[in-house]
N, C-alpha and C positions, 0 to 999 in steps of 0.2 A: 708514374708507375702504379699499377693496380695493387690491390691488397688481397692476399689469399686469406680468407676468413675461416677456413676449415680448421679442424682440430687434428693436426697430422699425427700419424702413428708414433713417430719418434718422440713427440711431446707426451703422448699418453703413457708410453713405456717409462720415460724418465720421471713423469709425475707420480706414477704408481710406486716406483722404486723410492723416490724421494720422500713421498708421504709416509710410506712404511717405515723408513729409517727415522723420519721425524717423529712419528708416533712412538717408536721404540725408545727414543731418547727422552721425549717430553712427557709421555703419558704417565710414567710413575709419579710425576709431580702434580698431576691433575687433582688428586684427593686433597693435597695441601692447599691448592688455590681455591678449590670448592669450599673447603672448611673456612678459610679466611673470608671469603665473600659472604657466606651464610652467617658468620659470627658478627661481621661488620654491620650489615644492614639486612632488613627483611626483604625477601623476594627470591626468585630463582637464581641459581648459579650461572645458568646459560641463558642466552637470548638468541633469537633468530631475527636477523635484520634483512629486509628486502633489498636486493641488489639486482642489477641486470648483468647477465653473463651469457655469451653465446646467443644473443638476440632474444633471450627469455628471462622472465623474472624468477629468481631463485631465493632461497632463504639461507643466508650466510650465518654460520654458527660462531658465536663469540662468548667469552666469559663476560658476565655482566660487570660493567665498570661504572654504571650510573645508578641513580635511585630508581625505584620500581616504575614510577610514572614519568620517566624522562621525556617521552614523546609529547605528553600533554603540556609539560612545563616549557618545552621548547617554544611553543607558540607565544607564551608570555615573555620569553626572553628575546624574541626576534628583533626588537628595537636595539638590542645591544650587539647584534651581529657585526663582527669585524671584517667579514668578507663582502666587499662591495663590488668585486670584479666578476661575479658570476652567481650561480644559484646555490652556492654552498653556505653552510652555517658554521661559524666558529667563534668561540669566546675564549680568550686566553686562559682565564681562571673560571671555567665553566662550573657553576655551583651545583650542577647535577651530578658531577663526578664524585664518587665516594672516596674515602681514605684508601681503601684497598685498590680501588679503581685507578687512583693516581699512580700507584706503584706498578700495577700490571700493565697500564698504558705506557709508562716510561720505558719498560723493558719489552713492550710489544707482546706480552704474555696473553693479553686478551684475545689476540688473533690466532693463537695456536690451534684452537678447535677447528679452524678452517681447513686443517689437514683432512678432516672428514669430508669436506666439500670436494677436495682434490681427489680423494679416493673414489667418491661417487661420480667423478667426471664432470661436476658442475663448475669447477674452477681448475686452473693450472697453477703450478708453482710460480711461473713467470708469465705475465700477461698485462694487459691494460688494467688500470686501477678500477675496481668495481664501484660503480656509483649507484645512487638511489634512483628509482624510476622517474621521480619528478625532476631530478637533475639531468638524467639522460634525455628527457623530453625537451630540454632547453639547449641541447648540443647544436652548434651551428651546422648547417647542412653539409659542409665539407668534411665534418668529423663524425657524422651520424653512423658511418660504417664501423666505427670503433666498438660500438655496443654489440655488434654482431660477432665479435671475436671473444673467445673464452677469457674471462677476467683472471687475474693472477694474484697470488698471495703477495708477491712483490713484482716490480716491473721497472721499466726505464724511468718513468716519472717519479716513482717512489724513491729511487736511489739518487735522484737528481734534485731533491729538495722537498719531496713529499707535499704536505699541505701548505708549505710556505710559498709554493709556486703560484704564479698568476694562472688563472683558470685556462686561458688560451694557450699558455706555454705548456701546461700539463697535458692538454689535449694534443698539442703538436708533438710532444715526445711520445705519447701513446700511439699517435698516428705513424710516427717513424718506426716504432717497434713493430706494429702490425704489418707494415709494408716491407720490413727487413728481417723478419723472424728467421732464426737459424739456430742450430745447436750451439755454435760458438757464441753468439750474442746472448743466449740464455745462460751459458756458463759464466760469461763476464758479469752479467747482472746478478747472478747468484753469488759470485765471489765478492762483488761490491756490497751486496746485502749483508753477507757475513762480516765483512770488514767494518761496515758501519755499525752493525749490531754489537760487535765487540768493543769498538771505540766510542760510539755515541748512539745508543739505542733510540734516542729521540729523533735521529736523523733519517730513519726509515719510514 
């Protein structure tokens, strides 16, 4: 079955509506998060992370949860990488994560600014997991098309185990989503996301 990689009108309408509602709910708390980040460590409150969405490189907005020079320190920590199944980097107790960062990551607060990416049309509420350019470059050929679809704040792979998934399993779930997108599937994923967020924020 082929994959429709377009960004259909029904998704754009629901994304705009959902992003506006999300901003109305969460934006009043942004000043508190910003103040906590600035008091905790030196550096900007927001960061821009390079990701691939819709076949192009975008800058994803996040609240800063790591020390200022996290990218440079990552190279030194590479020997401690716990992900041997793919191009990803993960350390259980990453020393780059700040005190406030641990809290906002636990409750996924660091990702709330991505609602701006949704409003701009760079991301969708539901879609494949957004990966870094160097990670996408290592996709197996049969999954290369996933990067051409608009990435999502949440998605089938995120609600099925998130970063604990094997790399190829994550890609297979995103592949299934891309080939079977529908309003009903998006509604089920959003409902599952909210349920996990309420019961176990670390599971999204």
